[in-house]
SEDOTI-377556 format. One line per 4 residues: their letters; for each residue x negated, y negated, z negated of N, C-alpha, C, CB. Coordinates in steps of 0.02 Angstrom, whole numbers, plus 50000, padded with zeros to 5 digits. Glycine has a CB too. Layout:
BEGIN
a> X:Y:Z:X:Y:Z:X:Y:Z:X:Y:Z; ... $
//
This chain:
BEGIN
mtep> 49327:50857:50033:49398:50811:49988:49377:50739:49999:49405:50826:49887; 49402:50703:49999:49381:50639:50020:49393:50595:49938:49435:50610:50096; 49349:50548:49952:49341:50501:49888:49407:50459:49877:49276:50447:49898; 49437:50453:49822:49478:50394:49823:49485:50325:49820:49501:50400:49797 $
lals> 49519:50301:49843:49519:50221:49876:49486:50179:49796:49627:50186:49907; 49441:50151:49809:49445:50094:49765:49426:50016:49774:49412:50113:49718; 49453:49980:49738:49484:49907:49742:49416:49885:49742:49540:49874:49677; 49388:49821:49789:49328:49785:49785:49335:49755:49734:49309:49745:49834 $
lgqq> 49278:49698:49712:49286:49675:49667:49346:49618:49669:49227:49662:49651; 49333:49578:49739:49392:49534:49740:49457:49562:49751:49384:49489:49787; 49468:49617:49764:49532:49648:49767:49565:49646:49667:49514:49743:49811; 49490:49661:49643:49508:49680:49555:49518:49612:49546:49442:49718:49492 $
fele> 49492:49558:49553:49511:49484:49531:49587:49467:49548:49463:49429:49570; 49589:49472:49614:49659:49470:49633:49726:49494:49602:49658:49496:49681; 49706:49554:49590:49740:49608:49540:49764:49575:49476:49688:49666:49518; 49694:49550:49451:49723:49532:49386:49744:49457:49377:49673:49549:49333 $
rmnr> 49714:49413:49435:49757:49355:49441:49844:49358:49451:49729:49322:49498; 49862:49415:49489:49922:49418:49496:49982:49434:49426:49920:49464:49547; 49934:49493:49419:49946:49516:49338:49977:49458:49284:49866:49538:49306; 49920:49400:49277:49940:49350:49235:49985:49298:49262:49885:49321:49210 $
vies> 50013:49302:49315:50058:49262:49331:50132:49285:49333:50039:49241:49386; 50124:49351:49336:50191:49390:49316:50204:49388:49242:50190:49467:49338; 50138:49401:49198:50153:49407:49130:50172:49316:49120:50079:49447:49081; 50150:49277:49143:50166:49214:49121:50224:49172:49136:50122:49183:49134 $
tadl> 50261:49233:49188:50321:49189:49217:50385:49227:49172:50330:49197:49316; 50417:49159:49139:50481:49194:49099:50545:49173:49151:50495:49156:49007; 50553:49150:49176:50609:49143:49240:50628:49195:49296:50587:49090:49282; 50688:49227:49261:50719:49288:49320:50717:49274:49387:50795:49306:49314 $
etlq> 50753:49204:49404:50746:49215:49466:50684:49201:49509:50792:49188:49487; 50626:49183:49473:50541:49176:49492:50531:49247:49492:50483:49132:49431; 50542:49281:49442:50506:49346:49446:50546:49399:49509:50510:49383:49361; 50614:49382:49504:50638:49417:49554:50612:49389:49636:50715:49413:49541 $
dlak> 50601:49330:49641:50580:49328:49704:50486:49351:49732:50600:49252:49717; 50454:49356:49672:50396:49369:49661:50397:49452:49688:50376:49350:49584; 50434:49478:49657:50445:49560:49680:50481:49561:49725:50475:49611:49635; 50531:49539:49769:50545:49533:49834:50474:49532:49884:50590:49467:49839 $
qllq> 50429:49468:49848:50364:49470:49904:50313:49521:49892:50321:49400:49904; 50302:49545:49825:50259:49592:49837:50298:49666:49867:50220:49598:49769; 50354:49681:49864:50380:49735:49903:50374:49731:49989:50454:49739:49881; 50369:49672:49985:50372:49663:50074:50301:49652:50096:50422:49590:50105 $
awqs> 50248:49648:50057:50170:49645:50059:50147:49719:50066:50137:49609:49989; 50194:49769:50011:50177:49844:50004:50205:49870:50063:50206:49880:49939; 50253:49858:50097:50294:49907:50158:50255:49896:50224:50384:49882:50173; 50234:49818:50221:50185:49782:50272:50127:49831:50294:50150:49712:50237 $
qraa> 50092:49841:50226:50029:49873:50215:50037:49944:50243:50009:49872:50137; 50096:49978:50212:50098:50040:50231:50122:50038:50322:50151:50080:50174; 50159:50010:50335:50162:50008:50401:50107:49994:50448:50203:49972:50412; 50046:49961:50418:49983:49947:50464:49941:49992:50454:49948:49885:50455 $
tqwv> 49946:50043:50386:49912:50106:50385:49938:50148:50444:49922:50142:50316; 50002:50155:50451:50028:50214:50486:50002:50187:50547:50110:50233:50484; 50002:50126:50557:49988:50098:50626:49905:50133:50645:49990:49999:50623; 49865:50112:50592:49807:50133:50610:49794:50200:50619:49769:50113:50573 $
mrqq> 49829:50243:50589:49827:50322:50580:49841:50340:50654:49888:50357:50522; 49901:50314:50674:49919:50327:50744:49879:50321:50816:49968:50291:50749; 49840:50256:50785:49779:50233:50843:49737:50284:50846:49732:50166:50826; 49698:50316:50777:49648:50354:50767:49669:50422:50821:49639:50368:50684 $
lngp> 49734:50438:50803:49775:50512:50839:49763:50499:50915:49874:50520:50823; 49764:50447:50942:49766:50425:51025:49698:50413:51038:49812:50353:51047; 49650:50392:50980:49590:50352:51015:49547:50427:51029:49542:50282:50956; 49478:50409:51052:49434:50463:51063:49415:50513:51012:49381:50437:51084 $
pgfg> 49405:50564:51031:49388:50616:50968:49313:50577:50928:49366:50715:51008; 49309:50620:50867:49230:50611:50839:49243:50557:50780:49168:50576:50905; 49306:50521:50770:49313:50478:50717:49296:50475:50642:49362:50470:50718; 49288:50568:50641:49282:50576:50571:49342:50585:50522:49250:50525:50553 $
vdaa> 49391:50574:50541:49441:50577:50492:49502:50625:50553:49466:50482:50457; 49537:50669:50486:49566:50697:50519:49654:50654:50516:49551:50770:50495; 49650:50624:50568:49719:50580:50567:49801:50612:50545:49725:50555:50647; 49795:50676:50586:49854:50709:50572:49882:50736:50511:49854:50750:50604 $
avls> 49827:50756:50480:49845:50773:50411:49845:50712:50355:49797:50827:50388; 49823:50648:50373:49836:50599:50330:49898:50557:50350:49779:50560:50323; 49894:50567:50413:49983:50547:50435:50042:50589:50387:50002:50580:50531; 50035:50663:50398:50082:50693:50374:50077:50700:50302:50088:50748:50403 $
slpe> 50036:50669:50274:50039:50652:50194:50073:50588:50167:49969:50647:50168; 50080:50560:50211:50103:50501:50175:50167:50493:50182:50073:50443:50193; 50206:50464:50130:50288:50460:50123:50306:50431:50168:50321:50430:50068; 50369:50438:50187:50413:50415:50245:50424:50332:50204:50498:50475:50261 $
qaeg> 50440:50283:50263:50436:50201:50260:50507:50208:50211:50443:50145:50350; 50567:50244:50216:50620:50220:50186:50600:50234:50101:50689:50258:50218; 50555:50265:50092:50559:50298:50005:50539:50217:49968:50476:50383:49980; 50538:50210:49913:50528:50144:49896:50513:50150:49819:50591:50098:49916 $
pgsa> 50469:50122:49773:50437:50147:49722:50465:50190:49669:50413:50103:49698; 50537:50180:49670:50573:50226:49601:50597:50302:49647:50667:50171:49557; 50574:50311:49715:50609:50369:49740:50551:50429:49726:50634:50359:49825; 50586:50500:49729:50551:50544:49705:50472:50570:49751:50605:50597:49696 $
ghqg> 50471:50528:49825:50412:50549:49845:50345:50505:49838:50424:50565:49906; 50367:50457:49778:50312:50394:49782:50262:50430:49741:50335:50310:49747; 50220:50410:49765:50138:50431:49743:50089:50381:49716:50099:50456:49803; 50124:50338:49683:50108:50294:49650:50053:50218:49674:50088:50334:49604 $
//
């Protein structure tokens, strides 16, 4: 079994910073713009992760990762935060 992903200290600080920005923003248009930026970043990260996994599938053996199993467990790109296949 693999270890769950953990955020680095820098990522934890960035997450807290962004949480504070969201909490302090009362303007609906600003919140909508921020939500769109975060959605774009999330989907870009998903695409990058899938690309890396595909590269590992096509790379030399011995990476120590069952990339096919990981890829098959990833949700499809079309899924969004509210879809049934979303895994948090």
